[in-house]
Residue, then its C-alpha position, 0 to 999 in steps of 0.5 A: m489500424m495499429k497492432r498492439d504489441s502483446d509483449s509490452k507491459p501494461a502502463g500501470p493500473s487503470q483509472r477504474m482500478l485506482r478509483v475503486g481502490e481509493l473508494i475501498r481505502h476510504a471505506v476501510t479507513e472509516i470502518l477503522s475510525r468508527g471502531e467497528l472492528p471488535e479486536q482490541v489491537f486496533t485500539q492500541a495500534f495507530v493504523t493507517i491505510p496508505e493504499v489499496r491496490m485492485s486486481p485488473d478484474l476488481k475482484l481482489a483488493t490488496v489493502y496496505v497497512t502502515l503501523h506506527n508501532e511496528k511491534l504490533g505488525k503480526a497482531v494487526l494482520k491477524a486481527f484484520e484476517n479474523n475480521r475479513k468477512i466483516i470488512r468485506t461486507d461493510v466495503a460491499r455496502k459502502v462501495n457500489l460494485k457488481f461484486a464485492p472484491d475479496v480483501r487481503f492485508r499486507l504491511d506497507d514497507r515503503l517507508d522502511e525502504a525509503a529510510k534505508i535508501d535515505a541512510l545509504l545516501r547519507s553514508p560517508e562513502v556516498q558523500r565522499d564519492l559525491a564530493r569527488p570531482s568528476d572525470d569530465q572536469d579533469d579533461e578540461 
């Protein structure tokens, strides 16, 4: 029998964590699309839920929110926090779990990070370095 290395990092979320996260993502998206939340900001902001990450014990769901109007970010997060209890109750009803997970909301900044990386790769300095012949070709 092989001994597990306790120092090794986990390979990532389990299949169950991914499946439950996806179910919760669908439930929250459905709540938003049906207009079940009373806050006015949800009608003004185009909100997308790209991902929900679950804790290993499935008791905490982190809902990532993408906005097409970033100026409404704070207002949308505040509206989500104000309606947290309603969302948790609806999610519990739609997703059949032993315990209803607590939900928290975060702005998803992956698109911003990707845009920064893209801008760096397109910068004149990087383009100049890419156009330079490599040192390996000089030796031949």
